[in-house]
C-alpha positions as CSV (number, residue, x, y, z in Angstrom):
1,M,42.1,-82.6,-62.7
2,K,43.1,-79.7,-60.9
3,R,46.7,-79.5,-59.4
4,S,47.1,-81.9,-56.5
5,G,49.8,-79.8,-54.8
6,N,52.3,-82.8,-55.1
7,L,55.0,-80.0,-56.1
8,E,54.8,-77.9,-53.0
9,R,58.4,-78.0,-51.4
10,N,57.6,-79.7,-48.4
11,S,54.9,-82.1,-49.5
12,T,55.1,-85.7,-50.0
13,I,56.3,-86.8,-53.5
14,H,53.7,-88.8,-55.4
15,L,55.2,-91.1,-57.7
16,P,53.8,-93.2,-60.4
17,N,54.2,-96.8,-59.2
18,I,54.4,-98.4,-62.8
19,S,57.8,-99.8,-62.0
20,K,56.6,-101.5,-59.0
21,Q,54.0,-103.5,-61.0
22,A,54.9,-107.0,-61.3
23,I,53.4,-110.2,-62.7
24,T,53.9,-113.6,-61.7
25,S,55.5,-115.3,-64.7
26,S,56.7,-118.8,-65.8
27,T,60.1,-119.2,-67.3
28,T,61.3,-121.8,-69.7
29,T,65.3,-121.8,-70.3
30,M,66.8,-123.4,-73.5
31,S,70.3,-123.6,-74.5
32,K,69.5,-120.6,-77.1
33,F,66.4,-118.9,-75.6
34,T,64.9,-118.1,-72.1
35,I,61.2,-117.7,-72.5
36,R,58.9,-115.9,-69.9
37,S,55.3,-115.0,-69.9
38,I,54.1,-111.3,-70.0
39,A,51.1,-109.5,-69.6
40,A,49.7,-106.1,-71.4
41,A,50.1,-103.0,-69.2
42,R,52.6,-104.8,-66.9
43,P,56.4,-104.2,-66.9
44,M,58.3,-106.5,-69.1
45,E,61.7,-107.7,-67.8
46,T,64.8,-106.0,-69.7
47,Q,68.4,-106.4,-70.1
48,D,71.4,-103.8,-70.2
49,P,71.2,-101.3,-71.8
50,F,67.2,-101.3,-71.3
51,L,65.9,-100.6,-67.8
52,F,61.9,-101.1,-68.4
53,A,59.6,-102.0,-71.1
54,V,55.8,-102.1,-70.9
55,Y,53.0,-102.6,-73.8
56,H,49.8,-100.8,-73.2
57,K,46.6,-101.7,-74.8
58,D,43.3,-100.3,-74.1
59,H,40.0,-100.1,-75.8
60,Y,38.4,-97.2,-74.1
61,P,34.6,-96.1,-75.0
62,A,33.7,-92.9,-76.6
63,G,34.8,-89.9,-74.8
64,D,32.5,-87.4,-73.5
65,D,32.7,-83.5,-74.2
66,Q,36.0,-83.2,-72.4
67,M,37.5,-86.3,-73.6
68,Q,36.8,-88.2,-70.6
69,A,36.1,-92.0,-69.8
70,P,32.6,-92.8,-68.4
71,R,34.2,-94.0,-64.9
72,R,36.7,-92.4,-62.6
73,G,40.0,-93.9,-61.8
74,N,41.0,-95.1,-58.6
75,G,44.7,-93.4,-58.8
76,S,46.4,-96.5,-59.8
77,D,44.1,-98.7,-62.0
78,W,46.2,-101.4,-63.7
79,S,43.4,-104.1,-63.9
80,E,44.5,-107.2,-65.7
81,G,41.7,-108.5,-68.1
82,A,39.8,-105.4,-68.1
83,P,39.1,-103.7,-71.8
84,Y,40.9,-100.7,-70.4
85,R,42.6,-99.1,-67.7
86,M,42.7,-95.5,-66.1
87,Y,46.1,-95.8,-64.8
88,H,47.1,-92.7,-62.6
89,G,44.3,-90.6,-64.3
90,D,41.1,-89.6,-62.7
91,R,38.5,-88.9,-65.8
92,V,40.8,-88.8,-68.5
93,P,43.2,-91.9,-68.4
94,G,47.0,-91.6,-68.2
95,F,49.9,-90.6,-66.2
96,P,49.9,-86.8,-64.7
97,Q,52.9,-84.9,-63.8
98,H,55.7,-87.1,-62.4
99,P,59.6,-86.8,-62.2
100,H,62.4,-88.6,-64.0
101,R,66.3,-88.5,-63.8
102,G,69.0,-90.4,-65.2
103,F,67.7,-92.3,-68.3
104,E,65.6,-91.5,-71.5
105,T,62.1,-92.6,-72.5
106,V,61.2,-93.9,-75.9
107,T,57.8,-93.6,-76.7
108,C,56.5,-95.7,-79.6
109,T,52.7,-95.3,-80.6
110,I,50.8,-97.6,-82.8
111,E,47.3,-96.3,-82.4
112,G,45.9,-93.5,-80.5
113,L,47.0,-90.3,-79.4
114,I,49.0,-89.0,-76.1
115,D,49.2,-85.5,-74.7
116,H,52.8,-84.4,-73.4
117,T,53.6,-81.8,-71.1
118,D,56.9,-81.1,-69.1
119,S,58.6,-78.8,-66.6
120,T,60.8,-77.2,-69.4
121,G,57.6,-75.8,-70.8
122,C,57.6,-78.4,-73.7
123,A,54.2,-79.8,-75.0
124,G,52.8,-82.0,-77.9
125,R,50.3,-84.2,-78.9
126,Y,51.5,-87.5,-81.0
127,G,50.5,-91.0,-81.8
128,N,49.3,-93.2,-84.5
129,G,52.6,-94.1,-85.3
130,D,54.9,-91.4,-84.0
131,L,57.8,-92.0,-81.6
132,Q,58.8,-89.7,-79.0
133,W,62.4,-89.7,-77.6
134,M,62.9,-87.9,-74.2
135,T,65.9,-87.4,-72.6
136,A,65.2,-87.0,-68.6
137,G,69.1,-86.3,-67.7
138,K,69.5,-84.2,-64.6
139,G,65.9,-84.0,-64.0
140,V,62.4,-83.5,-65.8
141,V,58.8,-83.6,-64.7
142,H,56.2,-84.8,-67.3
143,G,52.9,-86.0,-67.9
144,E,51.3,-88.4,-70.4
145,M,47.5,-88.3,-70.8
146,L,45.5,-90.3,-73.2
147,P,42.6,-88.0,-74.3
148,L,39.5,-89.7,-75.6
149,I,39.0,-88.0,-78.8
150,K,36.8,-90.1,-80.6
151,Q,33.1,-89.8,-79.6
152,T,32.0,-92.6,-82.1
153,P,30.6,-95.9,-81.0
154,D,33.7,-97.9,-81.5
155,G,35.5,-95.9,-79.2
156,N,39.2,-95.1,-78.5
157,V,41.8,-97.8,-79.1
158,I,45.3,-96.7,-77.7
159,K,48.1,-98.9,-78.4
160,W,52.0,-98.1,-77.4
161,F,55.1,-99.1,-75.8
162,Q,57.1,-97.3,-73.4
163,I,61.0,-98.1,-73.1
164,W,63.4,-96.8,-70.8
165,L,67.1,-96.8,-72.2
166,N,69.6,-96.1,-69.6
167,L,72.2,-93.2,-70.0
168,P,75.7,-93.8,-69.1
169,K,77.1,-92.0,-66.2
170,K,78.8,-89.2,-68.4
171,S,75.3,-88.3,-69.6
172,K,73.2,-88.7,-66.6
173,M,73.1,-85.1,-65.6
174,V,72.6,-83.7,-69.0
175,D,70.0,-81.3,-69.8
176,P,66.6,-82.6,-70.6
177,N,65.8,-82.7,-74.1
178,Q,63.3,-84.3,-76.3
179,M,62.7,-85.1,-80.0
180,M,59.8,-86.4,-82.2
181,H,60.0,-88.7,-85.1
182,W,56.8,-88.3,-86.9
183,A,55.1,-91.5,-88.4
184,E,55.1,-90.0,-91.9
185,K,59.2,-90.3,-91.5
186,I,59.8,-93.4,-89.4
187,T,61.7,-96.1,-91.4
188,K,59.2,-99.1,-92.3
189,F,59.6,-101.8,-94.9
190,T,57.7,-104.7,-96.1
191,T,59.3,-108.2,-97.1
192,P,59.0,-109.1,-100.7
193,D,56.0,-111.4,-100.3
194,S,54.1,-108.6,-98.5
195,L,53.5,-110.7,-95.4
196,T,55.6,-109.1,-92.9
197,T,56.0,-105.2,-92.1
198,A,59.1,-104.2,-90.0
199,T,59.0,-100.7,-88.4
200,V,62.8,-99.6,-87.5
201,W,62.2,-97.2,-84.4
202,A,66.1,-97.2,-83.7
203,G,69.2,-98.8,-85.7
204,S,68.8,-100.7,-88.5
205,L,67.3,-103.9,-90.1
206,H,68.3,-105.5,-93.5
207,G,69.8,-102.4,-94.5
208,H,67.0,-100.2,-93.6
209,K,68.0,-97.3,-91.1
210,A,66.1,-95.4,-88.6
211,L,66.1,-92.0,-88.3
212,P,68.9,-90.6,-85.8
213,P,68.1,-90.7,-82.1
214,I,68.2,-87.8,-79.8
215,R,71.8,-86.4,-79.2
216,D,72.8,-88.0,-75.8
217,S,71.2,-91.4,-76.4
218,W,73.2,-94.6,-75.9
219,A,71.6,-95.1,-79.2
220,N,73.3,-92.1,-81.0
221,E,76.0,-93.3,-83.3
222,E,77.7,-89.9,-83.4
223,T,78.0,-89.3,-79.6
224,N,78.0,-92.8,-78.5
225,P,79.3,-95.0,-81.5
226,G,79.2,-99.0,-81.6
227,N,76.4,-99.7,-79.3
228,D,74.4,-101.9,-81.3
229,V,71.0,-100.3,-80.3
230,N,68.0,-101.6,-82.1
231,I,64.2,-101.2,-81.6
232,W,62.1,-103.1,-84.1
233,F,58.4,-103.6,-84.4
234,L,57.6,-106.6,-86.4
235,Q,53.9,-107.4,-87.9
236,L,53.8,-111.0,-89.3
237,Q,50.5,-111.8,-91.3
238,P,49.6,-115.5,-91.4
239,G,52.4,-117.3,-93.4
240,G,54.7,-114.3,-92.7
241,S,58.3,-114.7,-91.7
242,I,61.5,-112.5,-91.3
243,T,65.3,-113.3,-90.2
244,L,66.8,-111.3,-87.4
245,P,70.6,-110.8,-88.2
246,K,73.5,-111.6,-85.9
247,A,74.1,-109.0,-83.3
248,A,77.0,-106.8,-84.1
249,S,78.8,-107.3,-80.6
250,S,79.2,-110.5,-78.4
251,R,78.3,-108.1,-75.5
252,S,74.9,-107.4,-77.1
253,T,71.6,-108.5,-75.5
254,R,68.6,-109.1,-77.4
255,S,64.8,-109.6,-75.8
256,L,61.8,-110.2,-78.0
257,Y,58.1,-109.4,-76.8
258,F,55.5,-111.6,-78.4
259,V,52.6,-109.3,-77.5
260,E,49.9,-110.3,-80.2
261,G,49.0,-113.4,-82.0
262,T,48.9,-117.1,-81.3
263,A,51.6,-118.9,-83.2
264,L,55.2,-117.8,-83.5
265,T,58.0,-120.1,-84.1
266,L,61.8,-119.4,-83.9
267,N,64.2,-121.4,-86.4
268,G,61.2,-123.5,-87.2
269,V,61.6,-125.5,-83.9
270,T,61.0,-123.4,-80.9
271,K,57.3,-122.7,-80.4
272,V,57.1,-119.6,-78.5
273,P,53.6,-119.4,-76.4
274,D,51.5,-116.0,-77.0
275,L,52.2,-113.2,-74.6
276,S,55.8,-114.2,-74.0
277,Q,59.3,-112.6,-73.8
278,V,62.2,-114.4,-75.4
279,E,65.9,-113.8,-74.2
280,F,68.4,-114.7,-76.7
281,S,71.4,-116.3,-74.9
282,D,74.2,-114.7,-77.6
283,P,72.4,-112.8,-80.4
284,S,75.9,-112.5,-81.9
285,Q,76.3,-116.4,-82.9
286,E,73.3,-116.8,-85.6
287,E,70.5,-115.3,-87.5
288,V,67.2,-116.5,-86.2
289,L,64.1,-117.1,-88.5
290,L,60.7,-115.7,-87.1
291,E,57.6,-117.5,-88.5
292,N,53.9,-117.0,-88.0
293,L,52.3,-120.4,-88.5
294,G,49.1,-119.4,-87.1
295,S,45.7,-117.7,-88.4
296,K,46.1,-114.5,-86.7
297,L,48.5,-111.2,-87.0
298,V,51.6,-111.6,-85.0
299,E,53.2,-108.4,-83.4
300,V,56.6,-108.5,-81.6
301,L,58.9,-106.1,-80.3
302,V,62.6,-106.5,-80.2
303,L,65.1,-104.7,-78.1
304,Q,68.8,-105.0,-78.7
305,G,71.9,-103.3,-77.5
306,R,75.4,-103.4,-76.3
307,K,75.8,-103.7,-72.4
308,M,76.6,-100.5,-70.7
309,G,78.0,-102.5,-68.1
310,E,77.9,-99.6,-65.2
311,P,76.2,-100.1,-61.8
312,V,72.5,-99.4,-61.7
313,A,70.8,-97.9,-58.8
314,K,67.1,-97.4,-59.2
315,H,63.9,-96.1,-57.1
316,G,60.8,-95.4,-59.0
317,P,61.4,-92.8,-61.4
318,F,65.1,-92.2,-60.8
319,V,68.1,-94.4,-62.3
320,M,71.5,-93.5,-61.4
321,N,74.7,-95.4,-60.7
322,T,74.6,-95.3,-56.7
323,Q,72.2,-95.1,-54.0
324,Q,73.9,-92.0,-52.8
325,E,73.0,-90.4,-56.1
326,I,69.4,-91.7,-55.8
327,M,68.9,-90.0,-52.4
328,Q,70.2,-86.9,-54.1
329,A,67.9,-87.1,-56.6
330,F,65.0,-87.2,-54.3
331,N,66.6,-84.2,-52.3
332,D,67.0,-82.3,-55.6
333,Y,63.3,-82.9,-56.6
334,R,62.2,-81.9,-53.1
335,T,64.3,-78.7,-53.5
336,T,63.9,-77.7,-57.1
337,Q,61.1,-79.7,-58.4
338,F,63.2,-80.0,-61.5
339,G,62.3,-76.4,-62.6
340,G,58.7,-76.7,-61.2
341,W,55.5,-77.5,-63.0
342,P,54.5,-74.4,-65.3
343,W,50.9,-75.9,-66.4
344,P,47.6,-75.1,-64.7
345,E,46.8,-78.7,-64.2
346,D,48.6,-81.8,-63.0
347,A,46.7,-83.8,-66.1
348,M,47.0,-81.6,-69.2
349,V,45.0,-82.5,-72.2
350,F,44.6,-80.3,-75.4
351,P,41.5,-79.3,-77.1
352,R,39.6,-82.1,-79.2
353,E,40.4,-80.4,-82.5
354,K,44.1,-79.9,-81.8
355,G,46.2,-81.8,-84.2
356,R,49.4,-83.6,-83.9
357,F,52.3,-81.2,-82.9
358,L,55.5,-80.5,-80.8
359,A,56.0,-77.3,-79.0
360,L,59.8,-76.9,-77.6
361,K,60.3,-73.7,-75.7
362,G,61.7,-71.0,-77.7
363,V,61.2,-72.9,-81.0
364,P,58.3,-72.5,-83.5
365,E,55.8,-75.3,-83.1
366,E,56.8,-78.2,-85.2
367,L,54.0,-80.2,-87.1
368,P,53.9,-83.7,-88.9
369,P,54.8,-83.4,-92.4
370,K,52.1,-83.5,-94.8
371,N,51.2,-86.5,-96.6
372,E,52.8,-86.4,-99.9
373,D,51.0,-89.6,-101.4
């Protein structure tokens, strides 16, 4: 897709409307848990310090010679029930260049690849278990495209979460930054019965500590200690179980997202419907046992963190503390383009043969570690 001209100084700002997508959900409230229905590719409700979470699961057909889908997108394709969505992409699915300010994105991949480019001149291809931390800070424009690399009949399955974690007021205008956690180094462990696998994307679980997050993150124990930020991905085989420990603070929130499977039970009593979100009333009070009592794999995302407790003003891709700051963000974007878009196309994809990599401006290209097994 050629540049659309949406970065011209006086042009209309075309923003991805992902945060405007809503689903009709049912809610069940119990003394310990509040349960809501969710849907793949639709934003899921979050609690402070998180702002946004979405689960993408798409089964694309084989890509053509340019890694394109067989059909063209309509600019905003979020079709529920479809095997795949084009999102804001044209022939390559994904999210062409768009701005952010005031928070960080945590992009957690499970299967498939993502091509990243941004206004700082950074680029990367990551996926199949990699995690990208990106601090938008005072402003960055980036694109996330989903190239259909495989040309085999089984097509291209792409599964990933994107999570928005708020930045405190003191950090909202820091310089943009990013880092990659390669799948080969991400903390993962299996329970003694080999029935449950836990991936620790942030924080720690049962003594297994995640890789350090990016410098200015609310999750960074060196720059922002005591915030109890945990991001866990749990995969329970039939008969599998795992205990969630107490949260470290009574100010911590915890949400669980049951995205795959049919039979999840909490503490042997509370049955969670498939495609549900569970909010814990006070995760610091007791441990909670998760069990898969069904015949299919259960997959769960857990988000936990101490409340930031600051005012939140947000509009589209900008999250600040006041509406005046939101207006300033729009004005700054119109004026500066957050550094401008240095790439020849709005929807950049790299050659099919290009492997996973991270290229930060002024730094040698980083590659994932070689498999030492």
